[in-house]
N, C-alpha and C positions, 0 to 999 in steps of 0.2 A: 515538492521536492526531495528525491531519496536521500538518505543520511551517507556520509561517508562510509567507506567500507571499515571495518574493523582491522587496528593493525597487524601485520602479517606474522604468521607465528616465527618466532626466531628459527633461523637452520641450524643444523646440528653441526656442532664444531668437531672434529677427528681429535681424539685424544693425542697428545704428544709422543712421539716414538720413544719406546723404553731404552736404555743407553745403561747395558751390563757393564760390571767392572771386575776384572780378574783380579785375584788377590794370590801373592805367589805363596806356594803350599808351606815354605818354610819361615813365612813372615812371623814377627813375634807378635804376641797381642797387642803392644804398643803401636805396631806398625798398621795394623789393621784401622783404617778410616771409621770415625763414630759416623752414625747417622745424623746427617745433620737436617734441620728444619727446613722446610720451603722458605724462599726469599721473604723478609719481612713477616714471617710468621714466629711468634713468640711461644716458647712450650708454656704448657699449664703445669704449674706445680702442684705437689700436693695440698689437699684441702681447698683449692682453688676452683672456683666453677667457670670462670674465664681467666685469663691471665691477669694475676695482680689483684683479683676480686674473689673474695670468699660467699659462699652462699649465705651465710649470715648477713652479710653487707646487700647481697641482692635483696634478701627478704625484708630488710630496712629500708631499701632504697624503692622496693614495691609500693610498700604500705604509707611512706612517706608521701607519696606522689597520687595514691589510689584516688583520692576525691579530687583532685587535678584531673586526671583522666576520666573520671565519672561525668563529670561537667563538659568536658570537651566532647566525649562521646554523645552525650544529650544534646549539644548545641549543634553537632552533625546531624544527628538523627532528626531535629524538629526543623532544621535547614532543608534537609531532602523532602520531607514529608510536605512542607511548605509549597516547596518548589515541585514536586508531581502534582499537588493540587492546582496552583496556579497553571500548569500546562494541560490540565484535565488529563493527565496519562494515568489510566487505571491499571493498577498492580495487586498484587495480592499482601504484601505486609512489606513494612520497613522494619527491621528486628536489631535494635542495638546491643551491644556486648561489649563488656571489658574483660580482657584475658584474665582467667585466675591466676592464683600464685602458682599452682602447679604445673600448668601449663608454661606460665613464665620462665620457672626455672629448668623445665625440661627441654625449653626452645634454646635457653642458653647453654645447657649440656650439648646440644646437638649442633652449637655454633662455635667451633673453637676460632673463627678468625673474629669474633666479637671483642672488642676491645673496652666497649662500656656498656653498661646497661641499657641506655637509651640508643643503643644500635638495635635493640629489639623495638622495631617502629609499629609493631601491629597488636599492642596491647589495647588502643580503642579501635572498634570496629563497628559496623553496620552489615547486615546483610539485606539486599535489596530483591524482594522474591516477585519476578514477572508473571504474567499470564502465559506469555508465548515467548518462544527464544527470540522472534523478530523483536520483541521489547526490549531485549537485552543492549541492541545497538541503538535504539531511540534513548534509552536511560545514560547510557555511556556518552551520548553527545552532550546531553543535559549537565552532565557532571564535569565534563570537559570545559562546559562554557562558565559553569558557576564556582567552580575549584580551581585550584592549581595541582593538575595530577604531576606527581613525581615519577611514577612508575605505574606501568599498567601491562597485563599479559594474560593469556587464557591459560587457564589450570586444568590441565587433562589427567584422565586417569594413567596410572603409571602401566607398563608393559606387564601383563600377566606372566610371561615367560612362555605364552603361547601365540605370541603376537596379534593377540586380540584385545582392542582397546575400545571399551565401551563406558556406560552409565556417566558416571559424576564428571561433568564439565561445567567451569565457572569461570566469569571473567572478573578478575582481580584489579583495583587500582587502589594505589597509595596517594592520598592525596592530603594538601594543605588546604588551608582558607586562601581565597584569592587575595591581591592586594587590595583590593576597595572593601573586602571584609577586615583585612588584619587592620585598617586603618580605622574603623570603629573602636570607641573607649572600651565598650564591653568585650571586645576581643584581644585586649592587650594581652590578656595573660595567656593567648593560643598563639602566638606569633610563630613558633617552631613546632607546634604540634602538629603529629599526624595520624591518621586514621585509614586504617585499611576497609575499603569497601568490595564485598562480594555480590555481584549482579549475576543470578542466576533464576531458572524457572521453577514452580511447586514441586514437578516432577523432579527435577536435580536436586532441590532440596531435600524432598523425602528420602532420596536414593543417599545423598550424603549423610544423613543421619544415622541409617541402618548400615550402611558400608563402613563408617568409622568403628561401630560395634562388633562388626566380625571381622572384616577384610585383613586387618593386621594381626590377627590371633595367628599363633603358630600353625594353629591345624588349616586354616583358610590358606596358608602359604604352602602346604606341603602336600594336603590331600587333595589328589587330583579331582576326586569326585566333588569335592565342596568347593573347589575353584572353578569346574564347568558350571556348577548349579548357579554360583554367585554371576558368572559370565552371562548365563541364560536371562536372570533378572534384569542384569544390566542392560541388557539388549532390549529387552521390553520395556525399559524405562526410556529408552531414547526412542524407540517405536513410538510409546506411548506420546512422549512430547510432539512427534512429528505428527500424529494422528489429530491431537488437540489441536495444532496450529492449524489444519487443514479444517476441521470443525469450527473454529473460530473465525475464519475467514469466511465461511458461508452462512454464519448466523448473524455476525457483526460486521463483516465485508471488510473485516481486519482493522478496524477502527479500535483506538485506544482509550476513548473516553466515553462517558455514559452519553 
């Protein structure tokens, strides 16, 4: 039986129309309306990393919970490896990771809508590296069956400005343990814990590692020659994935087990 198709990519929502406000030329400074924060948004004060929280508090929070995050990441990693073995799904690797302090602080600074440090839900994570792109769907169904997904989506490369999108694509899932596993005594400490899963092919994994070293540098964004070179390599990565898929089907008949 063919697996259910992956969830559709969300439609683009058009931005709200901009409403301008005309201020009389002879208005006094007191009559000029102050810029208001969007509804529900609390401004960040000097010395704060998110509203009401300092960077020092963020560091303390991170290290106080580091062992807990390591244990949950290890629990999810072992569980996924066991499930893949039981189903005899042949993949390349499952790589656990705990977000580093600098990465955690950087994300807080980029997320002014966060109200608490726990809003950063991807501190725990695992990357599931598949042999072929077709396996992404197979692994996704297994995760949906054995975990409780709270969010899932395709992560696609950003528009380069030339309307060309190639390279890194990865299926992301935010998961909790399912109800049956939360009921186990050994998992009592993980009732609200979440883990980010990234499911991608080996080619996509390689491209992600290289692209993050270069693509976000100023030169890569402004130099058209560098941008075109990156796009050519990204297109080759996408082609390699498709060609390998065909080879895999011919040699192994599309089987995902030994």
